[in-house]
C-alpha positions as CSV (number, residue, x, y, z in Angstrom):
1,M,-88.0,17.1,8.0
2,T,-89.1,18.6,4.7
3,N,-88.0,21.7,2.8
4,D,-91.7,22.4,2.1
5,A,-94.0,23.8,4.7
6,E,-96.0,20.9,6.2
7,Q,-99.3,21.0,7.9
8,M,-100.1,19.0,11.0
9,T,-101.9,19.2,14.3
10,P,-99.9,18.7,17.5
11,E,-99.9,15.0,18.6
12,F,-97.9,13.5,21.5
13,N,-95.1,12.3,19.2
14,D,-94.9,15.8,17.6
15,V,-94.5,17.3,21.0
16,I,-91.7,14.9,21.9
17,Q,-90.0,15.4,18.5
18,M,-90.1,19.2,18.8
19,T,-88.6,19.0,22.2
20,L,-85.7,16.9,21.0
21,N,-85.0,19.0,17.9
22,R,-85.6,22.5,19.3
23,L,-82.6,24.8,19.4
24,H,-82.1,26.1,22.9
25,T,-80.6,29.3,24.3
26,D,-77.0,27.9,24.1
27,F,-77.3,27.9,20.3
28,F,-78.0,31.7,20.3
29,I,-75.5,32.7,23.0
30,R,-72.7,33.0,20.5
31,D,-71.4,35.8,18.2
32,V,-74.0,36.8,15.6
33,L,-71.5,36.1,12.9
34,E,-71.5,32.4,14.0
35,V,-75.3,32.2,14.5
36,A,-76.5,33.9,11.3
37,P,-74.9,31.3,8.9
38,A,-75.6,28.4,11.4
39,L,-79.3,29.2,11.1
40,L,-79.3,28.4,7.4
41,G,-81.0,25.1,6.8
42,K,-82.6,25.0,10.2
43,I,-86.3,24.7,10.5
44,L,-88.4,27.7,11.6
45,V,-91.6,26.4,13.2
46,R,-94.8,28.4,13.6
47,Q,-97.8,27.2,15.5
48,F,-100.8,29.3,14.5
49,P,-103.7,30.2,16.8
50,D,-105.9,27.5,15.3
51,G,-103.3,24.8,16.2
52,L,-101.9,24.4,12.7
53,I,-98.1,23.9,12.7
54,R,-96.0,24.9,9.7
55,R,-92.3,24.2,9.2
56,Y,-90.1,26.3,7.0
57,T,-86.4,26.0,6.1
58,I,-84.4,29.1,6.8
59,T,-82.7,30.1,3.5
60,E,-81.4,33.7,4.1
61,T,-80.2,35.7,7.1
62,E,-78.4,39.0,7.9
63,A,-76.2,39.7,10.9
64,Y,-76.4,42.9,12.9
65,R,-73.5,43.1,15.3
66,G,-74.0,45.3,18.3
67,T,-73.5,49.0,19.1
68,A,-70.5,49.4,16.9
69,D,-72.3,48.3,13.7
70,L,-73.9,51.5,12.4
71,A,-76.5,49.4,10.5
72,C,-77.7,47.8,13.7
73,H,-80.6,49.3,15.7
74,A,-78.5,49.1,18.8
75,S,-75.9,51.5,17.4
76,K,-77.8,54.5,18.9
77,G,-78.1,52.8,22.3
78,K,-80.9,51.1,24.2
79,T,-84.4,52.4,23.4
80,P,-87.9,51.0,24.1
81,R,-87.9,49.7,20.5
82,N,-84.7,47.7,20.7
83,E,-84.4,46.9,24.4
84,V,-84.8,43.2,23.7
85,M,-81.6,43.2,21.7
86,F,-79.7,43.9,24.9
87,R,-81.0,40.7,26.5
88,E,-79.5,37.2,26.4
89,G,-79.6,35.4,23.0
90,G,-82.6,33.4,22.1
91,Q,-85.2,36.1,22.3
92,V,-87.4,37.3,19.4
93,Y,-87.0,40.9,18.3
94,V,-89.8,42.1,16.0
95,Y,-90.3,45.6,14.7
96,F,-92.8,47.3,12.4
97,I,-91.7,49.0,9.2
98,Y,-93.4,51.0,6.4
99,G,-96.7,50.7,8.4
100,M,-97.2,47.2,7.0
101,Y,-94.4,44.7,7.8
102,W,-93.2,42.9,10.9
103,M,-89.5,42.0,10.7
104,L,-88.4,38.8,12.5
105,N,-85.0,38.8,14.3
106,F,-83.4,36.5,16.8
107,V,-81.2,38.1,19.5
108,T,-77.8,36.5,19.8
109,G,-74.9,36.7,22.2
110,H,-74.7,37.4,25.9
111,E,-76.7,40.0,27.7
112,G,-75.6,43.4,26.6
113,D,-74.1,42.3,23.3
114,A,-77.1,43.9,21.4
115,S,-76.8,41.7,18.3
116,A,-79.5,40.0,16.3
117,V,-80.1,38.0,13.1
118,L,-82.7,39.2,10.6
119,I,-84.6,36.3,9.0
120,R,-84.7,37.3,5.3
121,G,-85.9,34.1,3.6
122,L,-87.8,30.9,4.2
123,D,-88.2,28.1,1.6
124,E,-89.5,30.0,-1.5
125,I,-90.4,33.1,0.5
126,T,-87.9,35.9,-0.1
127,G,-87.8,39.2,1.7
128,P,-88.2,39.8,5.4
129,G,-91.5,41.6,5.0
130,R,-93.0,38.5,3.3
131,V,-91.6,36.3,6.0
132,G,-93.3,38.4,8.7
133,R,-96.6,38.3,6.7
134,I,-96.6,34.5,6.1
135,L,-95.8,33.9,9.8
136,Q,-98.6,36.3,10.8
137,L,-96.3,38.2,13.2
138,D,-97.3,41.1,15.4
139,R,-96.1,43.1,18.4
140,S,-97.0,40.3,20.8
141,F,-93.9,38.2,19.6
142,Y,-91.5,40.9,20.9
143,G,-89.3,39.3,23.6
144,E,-90.7,35.8,23.0
145,D,-88.2,33.1,24.3
146,L,-87.4,30.7,21.4
147,S,-86.5,27.9,23.9
148,N,-90.0,27.6,25.4
149,S,-92.4,29.4,23.1
150,Q,-95.4,27.5,22.0
151,R,-95.9,29.8,18.9
152,I,-92.5,30.1,17.3
153,W,-89.2,28.2,17.6
154,V,-86.3,26.8,15.6
155,E,-85.5,23.1,15.1
156,D,-82.2,21.5,14.1
157,S,-82.5,19.9,10.7
158,G,-79.4,17.9,11.2
159,Q,-77.9,19.4,8.0
160,V,-75.0,21.7,7.4
161,L,-75.5,23.2,4.0
162,P,-73.2,25.3,1.8
163,Y,-73.9,29.0,1.7
164,A,-72.8,32.2,0.0
165,T,-72.3,35.6,1.6
166,G,-72.9,39.2,0.4
167,P,-73.5,42.7,1.6
168,R,-76.6,43.4,3.6
169,I,-79.6,45.0,1.9
170,G,-81.1,48.5,2.4
171,I,-78.5,49.9,4.8
172,N,-77.0,52.7,2.8
173,Y,-77.6,55.0,5.8
174,A,-74.9,53.2,7.8
175,G,-72.1,54.2,5.4
176,E,-68.8,52.3,4.9
177,P,-67.5,49.9,6.0
178,W,-70.9,48.7,7.1
179,I,-72.5,48.7,3.6
180,S,-69.8,46.4,2.3
181,M,-69.6,43.9,5.2
182,P,-70.5,40.4,3.8
183,W,-72.9,39.8,6.6
184,R,-75.8,38.5,4.5
185,F,-75.9,34.7,4.4
186,M,-77.8,32.7,1.7
187,L,-78.2,29.0,1.1
188,N,-76.2,28.1,-2.0
189,R,-78.8,26.9,-4.4
190,T,-76.5,25.8,-7.2
191,Q,-77.3,22.4,-8.8
192,D,-74.8,19.5,-8.6
């Protein structure tokens, strides 16, 4: 694996390798506060319509923990926009903001938990809007199953990397204690 995005076209060995390294549903059917930091250092893979495959290291995530978390879209109950959050973990939840950005989230937990991890950073790409743009996301990714998608999935890098935590960004509307919850997870980039 590489920390830099790599380009390749799918070959037989690539197909075998992605099957061996792909994270399956059982990885995501856990508490969001376990999954969000565990995604750091994993490889987000995107196969584009022209067949190009790019791999990116996940560097920053945020956890949104069900209906009790007032910063979570599920806090107001199930709606057509957030319905996928109430499904079993391992589904893609995308939503459109500011009329220009698709935000990428992975549903976690058991059916009804209504939790998800927002992908905030990949390699040198910071900010969830930029992540959505570089991945060329759109509404068609809503509800995609990460365990069998041919367009987007996550692979295990075999690494467990140190990370830091901090408060989530842009959730002042939720009030305390949600603003101060240390549910943003970032790879620790300090030099040895």
